[in-house]
C-alpha positions, -999 to +999 in steps of 0.1 A: +184+325+614+181+290+605+198+275+573+169+260+547+176+237+523+163+246+487+152+218+464+124+194+453+103+170+474+104+134+465+067+139+455+073+168+432+098+145+415+076+117+411+045+141+397+070+155+371+080+115+362+045+104+357+039+135+338+067+123+311+057+092+313+024+098+300+033+124+277+062+101+258+036+073+259+009+094+239+038+106+214+050+072+208+013+058+203+008+085+178+042+082+159+037+047+153+019+044+121-012+020+125-019-010+105-046+010+083-019+040+077+007+014+065-016-002+039-029+029+026+008+037+017+014+003+002-020+014-016-008+045-032+026+026-040+005+004-062-020+026-072+012+049-090+025+019-105-009+007-122-010+040-136+026+039-150+016+005-159-015+018-178+010+043-195+032+021-205+009+000-223-006+026-244+030+038-254+046+000-260+016-003-279+013-040-258-009-054-231+006-050-195-008-071-170-007-065-129-005-097-115-005-105-076-010-129-053-008-129-012+026-125-011+039-103-037+027-084-069+043-079-108+038-068-138+039-087-174+040-075-208+019-093-236+049-103-261+043-123-294+028-157-276+030-151-239+032-131-210+071-122-196+077-100-166+093-069-165+122-076-148+147-049-162+124-023-152+133-004-120+097+007-116+073-021-127+097-047-111+085-077-089+077-063-055+071-080-019+040-067+001+051-051+033+025-067+054+018-099+037-002-122+036-025-095+019-060-106+005-068-089-025-103-086-041-112-075-072-143-061-083-154-066-112-139-106-108-117-115-138-098-144-127-105-180-125-107-193-088-072-201-078-052-183-099-033-153-093-052-116-096-045-105-126-058-067-143-051-063-179-043-029-192-046-026-230-035-003-258-066+019-259-064+048-236-100+036-219-101+004-197-130-014-180-133+003-143-124-015-114-124-016-076-091-034-062-092-041-024-063-049+000-075-066+033-054-073+062-072-085+094-096-060+100-083-036+079-090-029+041-081-003+014-093+002-020-079+016-052-107+025-076-098+028-112-124+049-132-109+031-165-096+066-181-065+069-160-072+081-125-068+059-095-076+070-063-070+050-029-100+051-004 
């Protein structure tokens, strides 16, 4: 009786390695979020903070503004004579955009050319509706405010 070796051939091992490589490649592509997904997460965060700022303006009975440029954004409260940053507030503190520079577009526009983008929330529960669009390369995400406290990311 001949003694037969048992095991895998080199071809079988290579086929398994190729299949594993393709599978891992597909999984890693799906696991890494795209720029658009990252921008949607950032827009969700900003939308929640805008809603909080709107509510704070009503509760404090003082206007609160969202101010942003290409690198960062912050919230300001209107005092007797000037706008002051909410530096002591953990939620409404100044933050950097995670994927800057971001081009910000406001519809309807309320700012002077060259100035930072600013949205002001008054003491009244009804504000002007607006759309704030974030653009980075080919990806864009919009926050739509209906004027009565609902902010949606599109």
